[in-house]
C-alpha positions as CSV (number, residue, x, y, z in Angstrom):
1,X,-60.1,37.9,30.4
2,X,-56.6,37.1,31.7
3,X,-55.0,37.4,28.3
4,X,-56.8,40.8,27.7
5,X,-55.7,42.0,31.2
6,X,-52.0,41.5,30.4
7,X,-52.3,43.1,26.9
8,X,-53.0,40.1,24.7
9,X,-55.7,37.8,23.4
10,X,-56.4,34.1,23.2
11,X,-54.2,32.7,20.4
12,X,-55.6,32.5,16.9
13,X,-53.6,30.0,14.9
14,X,-53.7,31.0,11.2
15,X,-50.9,29.0,9.6
16,X,-49.4,25.5,9.7
17,X,-46.1,27.0,10.8
18,X,-47.7,28.7,13.8
19,X,-49.6,25.6,14.7
20,X,-46.5,23.4,14.4
21,X,-44.6,25.8,16.7
22,X,-47.3,25.8,19.3
23,X,-47.7,22.0,19.1
24,X,-44.0,21.5,19.5
25,X,-43.8,23.8,22.5
26,X,-46.8,22.2,24.2
27,X,-45.5,18.7,23.6
28,X,-42.3,19.6,25.3
29,X,-44.2,20.9,28.4
30,X,-47.3,18.9,29.1
31,X,-48.4,15.8,27.2
32,X,-52.0,15.5,28.5
33,X,-53.1,19.0,29.1
34,X,-56.0,20.9,27.4
35,X,-55.3,24.5,26.3
36,X,-58.0,27.0,25.3
37,X,-57.4,28.7,21.9
38,X,-59.2,31.8,20.6
39,X,-62.0,30.0,18.7
40,X,-65.7,30.1,19.5
41,X,-68.9,28.7,18.0
42,X,-71.1,31.8,17.3
43,X,-73.6,29.9,15.3
44,X,-73.9,26.1,15.5
45,X,-74.6,25.8,11.8
46,X,-71.6,27.9,10.8
47,X,-68.7,26.2,12.7
48,X,-66.1,27.7,15.0
49,X,-64.6,31.1,14.2
50,X,-61.8,33.2,15.7
51,X,-63.2,35.4,18.5
52,X,-61.7,38.6,17.2
53,X,-62.6,38.0,13.6
54,X,-65.9,36.1,13.6
55,X,-67.0,37.3,10.2
56,X,-64.1,35.5,8.5
57,X,-63.8,31.7,8.1
58,X,-60.7,30.0,9.4
59,X,-58.0,29.7,6.8
60,X,-56.2,26.9,8.7
61,X,-57.6,24.1,11.0
62,X,-56.0,21.1,12.7
63,X,-59.0,19.1,14.0
64,X,-58.6,15.9,16.0
65,X,-60.5,12.9,14.6
66,X,-64.2,13.2,15.6
67,X,-64.0,17.0,16.2
68,X,-65.7,19.3,16.0
69,X,-68.7,17.8,17.6
70,X,-71.5,18.8,19.9
71,X,-71.9,22.3,18.4
72,X,-74.6,23.3,20.9
73,X,-72.7,22.4,24.1
74,X,-69.0,22.6,23.2
75,X,-68.6,26.1,22.0
76,X,-65.0,26.8,22.6
77,X,-61.8,25.7,20.9
78,X,-58.9,23.9,22.5
79,X,-55.7,22.0,21.8
80,X,-55.5,18.6,23.6
81,X,-52.3,16.7,24.4
82,X,-53.8,13.2,24.2
83,X,-54.8,14.1,20.6
84,X,-51.2,15.2,19.8
85,X,-52.3,18.8,20.4
86,X,-54.7,18.8,17.6
87,X,-57.8,20.9,18.0
88,X,-61.0,19.9,19.8
89,X,-64.1,21.8,20.7
90,X,-65.0,21.8,24.4
91,X,-67.3,23.4,26.9
92,X,-66.3,27.0,27.7
93,X,-66.8,26.6,31.4
94,X,-64.1,24.0,31.9
95,X,-61.1,25.3,34.0
96,X,-58.2,24.6,31.7
97,X,-55.0,26.3,30.7
98,X,-54.9,28.8,27.8
99,X,-52.5,30.3,25.4
100,X,-52.2,34.1,25.0
101,X,-51.0,35.9,21.9
102,X,-49.5,39.3,21.9
103,X,-49.4,41.7,19.0
104,X,-46.5,43.9,18.4
């Protein structure tokens, strides 16, 4: 909601270059923080999809070892510092930081 309120959306990482940029930036800032990304599990048998384009499969992923897991309780996507900012799935009700993306 905060991203939408300021004219953006939760980030949807679609390329390795974009992912590397975000990982480098986060590594410089906070080593052990979790950040929400714009992914959500709409159907536990179908995996995580980008919130704004749920009909399309993700063309790029960077899952941490062991993730995704718990598809019925961890429906949101995050980037976790202790996993070198690779992707994890996590409960949507956790109070964590988030990354907004703004379209030109």
